C-alpha positions as CSV (number, residue, x, y, z in Angstrom):
1,M,75.7,111.5,106.8
2,A,79.2,111.8,105.4
3,D,82.2,112.2,107.7
4,T,83.6,115.6,107.1
5,A,86.7,115.3,109.2
6,T,89.9,116.4,107.5
7,P,92.9,114.1,107.1
8,Q,94.8,116.2,109.7
9,E,92.3,115.1,112.3
10,L,93.1,111.4,111.9
11,P,95.0,109.9,114.9
12,R,98.7,109.3,114.1
13,P,99.9,105.8,114.7
14,K,102.7,105.2,117.1
15,G,105.9,104.8,115.2
16,P,109.7,104.8,115.8
17,R,111.2,107.7,117.7
18,F,114.1,108.3,115.3
19,F,113.7,110.9,112.5
20,W,112.0,109.5,109.4
21,P,110.6,111.8,106.6
22,G,106.9,111.7,106.5
23,G,106.3,112.0,102.8
24,L,106.7,109.0,100.4
25,S,108.8,111.1,98.0
26,A,111.1,112.2,100.8
27,R,111.5,108.7,102.0
28,L,112.2,107.5,98.5
29,L,115.0,110.2,98.1
30,T,116.5,109.2,101.5
31,L,116.5,105.5,100.7
32,T,118.0,106.2,97.2
33,I,120.8,108.1,98.7
34,L,121.3,105.5,101.4
35,F,121.4,102.6,99.0
36,A,123.7,104.4,96.6
37,V,126.2,105.2,99.4
38,L,126.0,101.6,100.6
39,A,126.7,100.3,97.1
40,A,129.7,102.6,96.9
41,A,130.9,101.5,100.4
42,F,130.6,97.8,99.4
43,A,132.6,98.5,96.2
44,L,135.4,100.5,97.9
45,P,137.3,97.7,99.7
46,P,137.8,95.4,96.7
47,T,138.7,98.4,94.5
48,L,141.4,99.6,97.0
49,A,142.7,96.1,97.6
50,S,143.1,95.5,93.8
51,Y,144.9,98.9,93.5
52,E,147.3,98.0,96.4
53,E,148.0,94.5,95.0
54,K,148.8,96.0,91.6
55,W,151.1,98.6,93.2
56,L,153.0,96.0,95.2
57,L,153.3,93.7,92.3
58,D,154.8,96.5,90.2
59,R,157.4,97.0,93.0
60,V,158.1,93.3,93.0
61,R,158.8,93.3,89.2
62,A,160.9,96.4,89.4
63,G,163.0,94.9,92.3
64,E,163.2,91.6,90.4
65,L,164.6,93.4,87.3
66,A,167.0,95.3,89.5
67,S,168.2,92.0,90.9
68,L,169.5,90.9,87.5
69,A,172.3,93.5,87.5
70,P,174.7,91.4,89.7
71,D,174.2,88.5,87.4
72,V,175.7,90.4,84.4
73,A,178.5,92.1,86.4
74,P,182.0,90.8,85.8
75,D,182.5,89.3,89.2
76,R,178.8,88.8,89.8
77,K,178.9,91.6,92.4
78,V,178.0,95.3,92.3
79,S,179.1,98.1,94.6
80,Q,176.9,99.4,97.4
81,Q,176.6,102.7,95.5
82,I,175.2,100.9,92.4
83,A,173.1,98.7,94.6
84,N,171.6,101.8,96.3
85,Q,170.9,103.4,92.9
86,L,169.2,100.2,91.7
87,L,167.1,100.0,94.8
88,N,166.1,103.7,94.7
89,G,165.2,103.3,91.0
90,A,163.0,100.3,91.8
91,G,161.5,102.0,94.9
92,V,162.5,99.2,97.2
93,A,164.9,98.8,100.2
94,R,165.9,95.1,99.7
95,V,165.5,92.3,97.1
96,A,166.0,88.6,97.9
97,I,165.2,85.4,96.0
98,Q,164.8,81.9,97.2
99,T,165.9,79.0,94.9
100,D,165.7,75.3,95.8
101,G,164.9,76.2,99.4
102,M,167.9,78.6,99.7
103,R,167.1,82.2,100.4
104,R,169.7,84.7,99.0
105,L,169.8,88.5,99.5
106,V,170.6,89.9,96.1
107,L,170.4,93.6,96.8
108,G,170.7,94.9,100.3
109,G,170.2,98.4,101.6
110,P,170.6,100.0,105.0
111,S,169.4,98.2,108.1
112,L,165.8,98.6,109.0
113,R,164.8,100.3,112.3
114,R,161.6,98.1,112.7
115,A,160.4,94.8,111.4
116,P,158.3,95.0,108.3
117,Y,154.8,93.6,108.0
118,V,154.3,90.8,105.4
119,V,152.1,90.7,102.4
120,D,152.2,87.3,100.5
121,L,150.8,87.7,97.0
122,R,151.1,84.0,96.2
123,D,148.1,82.8,98.2
124,Q,146.3,85.6,99.9
125,A,143.0,85.0,101.8
126,P,140.0,87.1,100.7
127,A,139.7,88.6,104.2
128,S,143.3,89.7,104.4
129,W,143.3,90.9,100.8
130,L,140.3,93.2,101.6
131,A,141.8,94.4,104.9
132,A,145.3,95.1,103.5
133,P,144.6,98.6,102.2
134,F,143.1,99.7,105.5
135,Q,146.0,98.2,107.3
136,T,148.3,100.4,105.2
137,L,146.1,103.6,105.6
138,L,145.6,103.2,109.3
139,G,149.2,102.1,110.1
140,G,151.8,104.4,111.7
141,E,154.6,106.3,109.9
142,G,158.0,104.9,108.9
143,R,156.8,101.4,108.3
144,Y,158.1,98.9,105.8
145,V,156.2,96.2,103.9
146,R,157.7,92.9,103.0
147,V,156.2,91.5,99.8
148,V,156.5,87.9,98.6
149,A,155.5,86.9,95.1
150,P,156.3,84.3,92.5
151,P,159.2,85.3,90.1
152,R,158.7,86.2,86.5
153,F,162.1,87.1,85.2
154,R,164.2,84.7,87.3
155,R,164.1,81.0,88.3
156,G,163.3,80.4,91.9
157,D,160.7,79.7,94.5
158,F,159.7,83.3,95.2
159,V,160.9,86.9,95.0
160,E,160.9,89.0,98.1
161,I,161.2,92.7,98.4
162,V,161.1,95.1,101.3
163,A,159.8,98.6,100.5
164,P,158.6,101.6,102.6
165,D,154.8,102.0,102.7
166,A,154.8,105.8,102.8
167,E,154.5,106.1,99.0
168,L,151.9,103.4,98.9
169,K,149.9,105.2,101.6
170,R,150.1,108.5,99.5
171,E,149.0,106.6,96.4
172,L,146.1,105.0,98.3
173,I,144.9,108.3,99.7
174,A,145.0,109.9,96.2
175,Y,143.3,107.0,94.7
176,L,140.7,107.1,97.5
177,W,139.8,110.7,96.7
178,K,139.5,109.8,93.0
179,L,137.2,106.9,93.9
180,A,135.1,109.2,96.1
181,L,134.7,111.8,93.4
182,V,133.8,109.1,90.8
183,A,131.4,107.4,93.3
184,A,129.8,110.7,94.1
185,F,129.3,111.5,90.4
186,V,128.0,108.0,89.6
187,T,125.8,107.9,92.7
188,A,124.3,111.3,91.9
189,G,123.6,110.3,88.3
190,V,122.2,106.8,88.9
191,G,120.5,107.8,92.1
192,G,118.8,110.7,90.4
193,V,117.6,108.5,87.5
194,V,116.3,105.9,89.9
195,Y,114.6,108.5,92.1
196,L,113.0,110.2,89.2
197,S,111.8,106.9,87.6
198,L,110.3,105.6,90.8
199,N,108.8,109.0,91.6
200,I,107.1,109.1,88.2
201,F,106.0,105.5,88.0
202,L,105.2,104.9,91.7
203,V,105.2,107.9,94.0
204,R,103.2,110.3,91.9
205,P,100.4,107.8,91.2
206,M,100.2,106.8,94.9
207,Q,100.0,110.5,95.8
208,R,97.1,110.9,93.4
209,I,95.4,107.8,94.8
210,T,96.0,109.1,98.4
211,Y,94.7,112.6,97.6
212,A,91.6,111.1,96.0
213,M,90.9,108.9,99.0
214,E,91.4,111.9,101.4
215,R,89.1,114.1,99.3
216,F,86.5,111.4,99.0
217,R,86.6,110.8,102.8
218,A,86.1,114.5,103.4
219,D,83.2,114.7,101.0
220,P,81.9,111.5,99.3
221,E,79.5,113.5,97.1
222,D,82.4,115.6,95.6
223,A,82.5,114.6,91.9
224,E,86.2,115.7,91.7
225,A,87.2,113.2,94.3
226,R,87.5,110.4,91.7
227,V,91.0,109.2,91.0
228,P,92.0,109.7,87.3
229,L,92.4,106.3,85.7
230,S,95.8,106.0,83.9
231,G,94.9,102.8,82.1
232,R,98.0,101.0,83.5
233,R,97.9,97.2,83.7
234,D,100.1,96.9,86.7
235,E,99.3,97.0,90.4
236,I,99.0,100.8,90.3
237,G,96.4,100.6,87.5
238,R,94.5,97.9,89.4
239,A,94.5,100.0,92.6
240,E,93.1,103.0,90.6
241,A,90.4,100.9,89.0
242,E,89.4,99.2,92.3
243,L,89.4,102.6,94.1
244,D,87.1,104.0,91.4
245,R,84.8,101.0,91.7
246,M,84.8,101.3,95.5
247,Q,83.9,105.0,95.4
248,A,81.1,104.3,92.9
249,D,79.7,101.5,95.1
250,L,80.0,103.7,98.3
251,R,78.2,106.5,96.6
252,V,75.4,104.1,95.6
253,A,75.3,102.7,99.1
254,L,75.2,106.2,100.6
255,N,72.4,107.3,98.3
256,A,70.5,104.1,99.1
257,R,71.0,104.7,102.8
258,G,69.7,108.3,102.5
259,R,66.7,107.1,100.5
260,L,66.0,104.3,103.0
261,A,66.3,106.8,105.9
262,A,63.8,109.2,104.2
263,L,61.5,106.2,103.4
264,G,61.7,105.0,107.0
265,E,60.8,108.5,108.3
266,A,57.9,108.7,105.9
267,V,56.7,105.2,106.9
268,A,57.0,106.0,110.6
269,K,54.6,109.0,110.0
270,I,52.0,107.3,108.0
271,N,52.2,103.8,109.4
272,H,50.0,104.4,112.4
273,D,47.2,105.9,110.3
274,L,47.6,103.1,107.8
275,K,47.1,100.5,110.5
276,N,43.9,102.2,111.6
277,M,42.6,102.2,108.0
278,L,43.4,98.5,107.6
279,T,41.5,97.9,110.9
280,S,38.5,99.7,109.5
281,A,38.8,97.6,106.3
282,Q,38.8,94.5,108.4
283,I,35.6,95.5,110.2
284,A,34.0,96.3,106.8
285,S,35.0,92.8,105.5
286,E,33.5,91.2,108.6
287,R,30.2,93.0,107.8
288,L,30.4,91.9,104.2
289,A,30.8,88.3,105.4
290,A,27.3,88.5,107.0
291,L,25.8,89.1,103.5
292,K,24.6,86.1,101.6
293,D,25.7,87.3,98.2
294,P,27.6,84.4,96.3
295,K,29.9,86.9,94.5
296,V,30.9,88.5,97.8
297,S,31.4,85.1,99.4
298,Q,33.8,84.1,96.5
299,V,35.9,87.3,96.7
300,L,35.9,87.8,100.5
301,P,38.5,85.1,101.5
302,R,41.2,86.7,99.2
303,L,40.3,90.1,100.6
304,E,40.7,88.9,104.1
305,R,44.1,87.3,103.4
306,A,45.3,90.5,101.8
307,L,44.2,92.5,104.7
308,D,45.8,90.1,107.2
309,R,49.1,90.3,105.4
310,A,48.9,94.1,105.3
311,V,48.1,94.4,109.0
312,K,51.0,92.1,109.9
313,L,53.4,94.1,107.8
314,A,52.3,97.4,109.3
315,S,52.5,96.0,112.8
316,G,56.0,94.7,112.1
317,V,57.1,98.1,110.9
318,L,55.8,99.7,114.1
319,A,57.3,97.1,116.3
320,Y,60.8,97.1,114.8
321,G,61.1,100.6,113.4
322,K,63.5,99.2,110.8
323,T,63.5,97.4,107.5
324,E,64.3,94.1,109.2
325,E,62.0,91.1,108.5
326,A,60.5,88.9,111.2
327,A,61.9,85.4,111.5
328,P,60.1,83.1,109.1
329,E,57.9,80.2,110.4
330,P,58.4,77.6,107.6
331,R,55.8,74.9,107.1
332,P,54.7,72.8,104.1
333,V,52.9,75.1,101.6
334,R,51.3,74.1,98.3
335,L,53.3,75.9,95.6
336,A,50.7,75.9,92.9
337,A,48.2,77.7,95.0
338,A,50.8,80.2,96.2
339,V,51.9,80.9,92.6
340,A,48.2,81.5,91.6
341,A,47.7,83.9,94.5
342,A,50.9,85.8,93.7
343,A,50.0,86.0,90.0
344,E,46.7,87.5,91.0
345,E,48.4,90.2,93.1
346,A,51.0,90.8,90.3
347,R,48.0,91.4,88.0
348,L,49.3,89.2,85.2
349,A,46.0,88.5,83.6
350,E,45.0,92.2,83.6
351,H,48.1,93.1,81.6
352,G,47.9,90.2,79.1
353,V,50.7,88.2,80.5
354,T,50.1,84.4,80.5
355,L,51.3,82.2,83.3
356,D,52.5,78.6,82.7
357,C,52.7,76.9,86.1
358,A,54.3,73.5,85.6
359,V,53.8,72.6,89.3
360,G,51.4,69.9,90.4
361,P,48.5,70.9,92.7
362,A,49.9,68.7,95.5
363,E,53.5,69.8,95.2
364,Q,54.8,71.5,98.4
365,V,57.7,73.6,99.6
366,S,58.8,74.5,103.1
367,A,58.4,78.2,103.7
368,D,56.6,80.9,105.6
369,P,53.3,81.3,103.7
370,D,53.2,85.1,103.9
371,Q,56.9,85.6,103.0
372,L,56.6,83.0,100.2
373,H,53.7,85.0,98.8
374,R,55.8,88.2,98.9
375,M,58.7,86.6,97.2
376,L,56.6,85.1,94.4
377,A,54.6,88.3,94.0
378,N,57.7,90.4,93.7
379,L,59.3,88.1,91.2
380,L,56.2,87.9,89.0
381,R,55.5,91.6,89.2
382,N,59.1,92.3,88.2
383,A,58.8,89.9,85.3
384,R,55.6,91.5,84.1
385,E,57.0,95.0,84.3
386,A,60.1,94.0,82.4
387,I,57.9,92.5,79.6
388,E,55.7,95.6,79.5
389,H,58.7,98.0,79.2
390,Q,60.4,96.0,76.4
391,D,60.6,98.2,73.3
392,A,59.1,97.0,70.0
393,R,57.6,93.9,71.5
394,R,55.5,91.8,69.2
395,S,54.9,88.4,70.9
396,P,52.6,88.3,74.0
397,G,54.2,88.1,77.5
398,H,54.8,84.7,79.0
399,I,56.0,83.6,82.5
400,A,56.8,80.0,83.3
401,V,57.1,78.6,86.9
402,S,58.6,75.2,87.6
403,L,59.7,73.2,90.7
404,A,62.7,70.9,90.9
405,R,64.2,68.9,93.8
406,V,67.9,68.6,94.4
407,E,68.6,66.5,97.5
408,D,66.9,68.4,100.3
409,V,66.5,71.7,98.5
410,S,63.5,73.0,96.5
411,L,64.4,75.0,93.4
412,I,61.7,77.3,92.1
413,R,62.5,78.7,88.6
414,I,60.6,81.7,87.3
415,A,61.4,82.4,83.6
416,D,60.0,85.2,81.4
417,N,60.3,86.1,77.7
418,G,61.2,89.7,78.4
419,P,64.3,91.7,77.4
420,G,66.6,90.1,79.9
421,V,68.7,91.9,82.6
422,P,70.9,94.7,81.3
423,E,74.6,94.0,81.8
424,R,75.1,97.4,83.5
425,V,72.8,96.5,86.4
426,R,73.7,92.8,86.9
427,E,76.4,93.5,89.6
428,R,73.9,95.6,91.6
429,L,70.8,93.6,90.8
430,F,69.9,92.8,94.4
431,Q,71.0,96.1,95.9
432,P,68.1,98.3,97.1
433,F,67.5,101.4,94.9
434,A,70.4,100.3,92.6
435,G,69.3,97.1,90.9
436,S,66.5,98.3,88.7
437,G,67.0,98.4,85.0
438,R,64.0,100.7,84.4
439,P,64.0,104.5,84.9
440,D,60.9,104.4,87.0
441,G,61.9,101.3,89.1
442,A,62.9,101.6,92.7
443,G,65.0,98.4,92.7
444,L,63.4,97.0,95.9
445,G,61.4,94.0,94.7
446,L,64.4,91.7,94.0
447,A,66.2,93.0,97.1
448,I,63.2,92.2,99.4
449,A,62.7,88.8,97.7
450,R,66.4,87.8,98.2
451,E,66.4,89.0,101.8
452,L,63.3,86.8,102.6
453,A,64.9,83.8,100.8
454,Q,68.1,84.2,102.8
455,G,66.1,84.5,106.0
456,H,64.8,81.0,105.2
457,G,68.4,79.7,104.7
458,G,68.1,79.7,101.0
459,D,68.9,82.3,98.3
460,L,67.6,84.0,95.1
461,T,69.9,84.2,92.1
462,L,69.8,85.2,88.5
463,A,70.2,81.7,86.8
464,E,70.2,82.9,83.2
465,T,69.6,86.0,81.1
466,T,69.6,86.6,77.4
467,A,67.9,88.9,74.9
468,Q,65.0,86.4,74.9
469,G,64.3,86.6,78.7
470,A,65.6,86.0,82.2
471,T,65.4,83.1,84.6
472,F,65.5,83.6,88.4
473,E,66.1,80.6,90.7
474,L,64.6,80.6,94.2
475,R,66.3,78.0,96.5
476,L,64.5,77.0,99.7
477,P,65.8,74.4,102.1
478,G,63.6,71.4,102.6
479,A,61.7,69.3,100.1
480,P,58.4,68.1,101.7
481,P,56.5,65.3,99.9
482,P,53.3,66.1,97.9
483,A,50.3,66.7,100.1
484,S,48.3,63.7,98.9
485,S,51.2,61.2,99.5
486,R,51.6,62.7,103.0
487,K,47.9,62.2,103.7
488,R,48.1,58.6,102.5
489,A,51.1,57.9,104.7
490,A,49.3,59.3,107.7
491,K,46.3,57.1,107.0
492,G,48.5,54.0,106.6
493,S,50.2,54.7,109.9
494,A,46.8,55.2,111.7
495,A,45.5,51.9,110.3
């Protein structure tokens, strides 16, 4: 019975206590915004540092050019008024130059009220270079900056200027706002493109897959619960294809489960009466045994074996109430005789199908006799029915049985000249009610045979299939010697 609980009834897993959007689309939008902001934040310090370095270097060059005025003056000196004009034009408070280890003040302004902080542009460490703009922005009012840089227009060791940082702070703030606007625009554009792309290629397909899973869970028989296949070759396309296959397999399994339940209920109702009928048939066979008719004596042993197997099967169903098989009791069994009995039950001769048993009369396998009979009968019957249902068949039906030994394993091969196994049923060949290639087939014969083989520790597989027929391989553990050699060995040991 399908579980009809809605997705809202599912228990919610314990997660973090902080706010986190529940939908995948909302989470994607949140992460896109977060990553875009982080990218802008990482790009901000080097951008501001580069801007401040350029601004300070411009002031150094302006001060350096202003310092050339005394060199062209008649007495190599300028008045304080001209010096102040030069300094104001360059936007600095002092200009000094060092040559051959001697530092000389070229242009001097009024005395400073506080010591300036130093920025050396000759060899600046990355950490101090990145931190310089924030030191300027977060510093107090009325501060001065002392800048040291290599000269360009003069000869010397370095050029040094002292300038107020108020204008630099205003320039940095204005530039910061411009960066914020540009970053916001770029972040919105790039983030929007990234979000829409991921939403189209990832989120929407995942939402369709999730919706199909929820709908299938609520009602597995709903035909609209299938996920639409996009034909993509990436992980999303593979997930869609695998989900579609899983839903198809589950529907088959649920149908098989329902049919098995109905079958079990029907068996439970008729099994008791069937056992009584079989008991009556046994009593009748015992009365027939008292007759001296040769024909009756020839047929009676096979009738008694068939009745015994039927009674055991009916008793097992009553005892377990399930489709479980009793544990096998393996012992050496002559395979040729078992194949002949199974062929008789499969009615090969009556339907014109010839049997070629390439097994010696003394060859043996280790198996439970009753379960081996059921496995062989199911395989031969399936082969006969496949041959009978082949369209436009001209040659007579033929089934070949052979035995091979591989180490301590017996390999029984059953090959027919039928139409082969259709490709559409090969994957579900051994599933109950799903592995039949015929419209009127129940798909139980191969499933039962394989279950019995696996109960012995072996297996049943489709070894080969073509348009000219199919070959099944029954593997059983153990390879007992032929019955005749075993008897000779026993006589030799006794002697």
